[in-house]
C-alpha positions as CSV (number, residue, x, y, z in Angstrom):
1,M,81.7,16.3,34.6
2,V,78.8,14.1,35.6
3,F,75.7,13.3,33.5
4,Y,72.7,11.7,35.1
5,H,69.8,10.2,33.0
6,V,66.6,9.7,34.9
7,A,63.9,9.7,32.2
8,G,61.6,6.8,31.8
9,G,58.4,5.4,33.2
10,S,55.6,2.9,33.0
11,G,54.2,1.9,29.6
12,R,51.0,0.5,31.0
13,A,49.0,3.4,29.5
14,W,50.2,2.3,26.0
15,G,49.7,-1.4,26.5
16,D,52.8,-2.7,28.3
17,G,52.0,-5.7,30.5
18,P,52.4,-9.4,30.4
19,L,53.8,-10.5,27.1
20,H,50.7,-12.3,26.0
21,E,48.6,-9.2,26.5
22,M,51.2,-6.5,25.4
23,T,50.3,-4.4,22.4
24,D,52.9,-3.4,19.7
25,K,52.3,0.2,20.7
26,G,53.0,-0.7,24.4
27,W,56.3,-2.3,23.4
28,H,57.5,0.5,21.1
29,K,56.5,3.4,23.4
30,T,58.0,1.8,26.5
31,I,61.3,0.9,24.7
32,E,61.4,4.4,23.2
33,W,60.8,6.2,26.5
34,N,63.0,3.9,28.7
35,L,65.8,2.8,26.4
36,A,66.0,4.9,23.3
37,S,66.1,8.1,25.5
38,V,69.1,6.7,27.4
39,M,70.9,6.0,24.1
40,Y,70.2,9.5,22.8
41,S,71.2,11.3,26.0
42,N,74.3,9.1,26.6
43,R,75.4,9.7,23.0
44,A,75.2,13.4,23.5
45,A,77.1,13.3,26.8
46,L,79.8,11.1,25.2
47,R,80.2,13.5,22.4
48,R,80.7,16.4,24.8
49,F,83.1,14.4,27.1
50,L,85.2,13.3,24.1
51,A,85.3,16.9,22.7
52,Q,86.4,18.2,26.1
53,G,89.0,15.5,26.4
54,S,88.8,15.4,30.2
55,G,86.7,12.3,30.8
56,G,83.4,12.2,32.6
57,S,80.9,10.1,34.3
58,I,77.5,8.9,33.1
59,L,75.0,7.6,35.6
60,N,71.8,6.0,34.3
61,L,68.7,5.2,36.3
62,G,67.7,1.5,36.0
63,S,65.3,-0.6,37.9
64,V,65.5,-3.6,40.2
65,L,63.0,-5.2,37.7
66,A,65.8,-5.4,35.2
67,G,67.3,-8.4,37.0
68,S,64.7,-9.3,39.6
69,P,61.2,-9.6,38.1
70,A,58.5,-9.5,40.7
71,P,55.3,-11.2,39.4
72,P,52.5,-11.0,40.3
73,Y,53.1,-7.4,41.3
74,F,54.9,-6.1,38.3
75,S,54.3,-7.8,34.9
76,T,55.4,-5.0,32.6
77,H,57.7,-7.0,30.3
78,A,58.7,-4.1,27.9
79,Y,59.7,-2.0,30.9
80,A,61.7,-4.8,32.5
81,S,63.4,-5.5,29.1
82,A,64.2,-1.8,28.6
83,K,65.7,-1.5,32.1
84,A,67.8,-4.7,31.5
85,A,69.0,-3.3,28.2
86,I,70.2,-0.1,30.0
87,V,72.5,-2.3,32.1
88,G,73.9,-3.9,28.9
89,L,74.3,-0.6,27.2
90,S,76.0,1.0,30.2
91,K,78.5,-1.9,30.5
92,S,79.3,-1.6,26.8
93,V,79.8,2.1,27.0
94,A,81.9,1.8,30.2
95,A,84.2,-0.8,28.5
96,C,84.5,1.1,25.2
97,Y,85.2,4.6,26.7
98,A,87.3,3.7,29.8
99,G,90.5,4.5,27.9
100,S,89.1,8.1,27.5
101,G,88.5,8.5,31.2
102,I,84.7,8.1,30.8
103,R,82.8,5.9,33.2
104,C,79.2,4.7,32.9
105,N,77.2,3.1,35.7
106,V,73.6,2.3,36.6
107,I,71.7,2.8,39.8
108,E,68.8,0.3,40.3
109,P,66.5,1.4,43.0
110,A,63.7,-1.1,44.1
111,V,60.7,1.1,44.8
112,M,61.0,4.8,44.2
113,D,58.5,7.1,45.9
114,T,57.0,8.6,42.7
115,P,53.5,8.8,41.2
116,M,54.3,5.8,39.1
117,A,54.9,3.7,42.2
118,R,51.9,4.8,44.3
119,R,50.2,1.4,43.8
120,A,53.3,-0.4,45.0
121,I,53.9,2.0,47.9
122,S,50.3,1.6,49.2
123,N,50.5,-2.3,49.0
124,K,52.2,-3.8,52.1
125,K,52.7,-7.1,50.3
126,I,54.7,-5.4,47.5
127,L,56.8,-3.5,50.0
128,R,57.6,-6.6,52.0
129,S,58.6,-8.4,48.8
130,S,61.0,-5.6,48.0
131,K,64.6,-5.5,49.4
132,P,64.6,-4.0,52.9
133,G,65.4,-0.3,52.9
134,N,64.7,0.1,49.2
135,L,61.8,2.5,49.3
136,W,63.7,5.4,47.9
137,T,62.6,9.0,48.3
138,A,63.8,11.9,46.2
139,V,66.1,13.0,49.0
140,A,67.6,9.5,49.4
141,S,68.0,9.2,45.6
142,A,69.8,12.5,45.4
143,S,72.1,11.5,48.2
144,R,73.0,8.2,46.6
145,R,73.5,9.9,43.2
146,T,75.8,12.5,44.8
147,W,77.8,9.8,46.6
148,M,78.1,7.7,43.3
149,A,79.1,10.8,41.3
150,R,81.7,11.7,43.8
151,R,83.1,8.1,43.8
152,L,83.1,8.1,40.0
153,T,85.1,11.3,39.7
154,L,87.8,10.6,42.2
């Protein structure tokens, strides 16, 4: 069984941004939406996998901003922190539950063709600063997730 967590998004509307400008609400809402949601969904998936006793695969959606900040284009520090924490959580889960046949991995696309990324997609400088070939579409994302899920369940 494969579980894929894709929830999350920009916290700019709540006040995420550069640390010196970030609001407390921006921090809390962005962490809640991008990190707490992963903890809750992964915990539910783990409980089900453990109850079934046949292992499983968890695939979490991260962001390239977790390990490759891109100022001046993206200065949303709560978002980057949450996405980096997803990597740490996923590694911890993978190590803890490997003995039960449960895997946990993260996909980190650069720029995903979504409404949240419209500004980035329309800016040639941002696209050039991104890794080549990393403008992901929904179809490309589904293809990569399917490949990863198949690899994880072999």
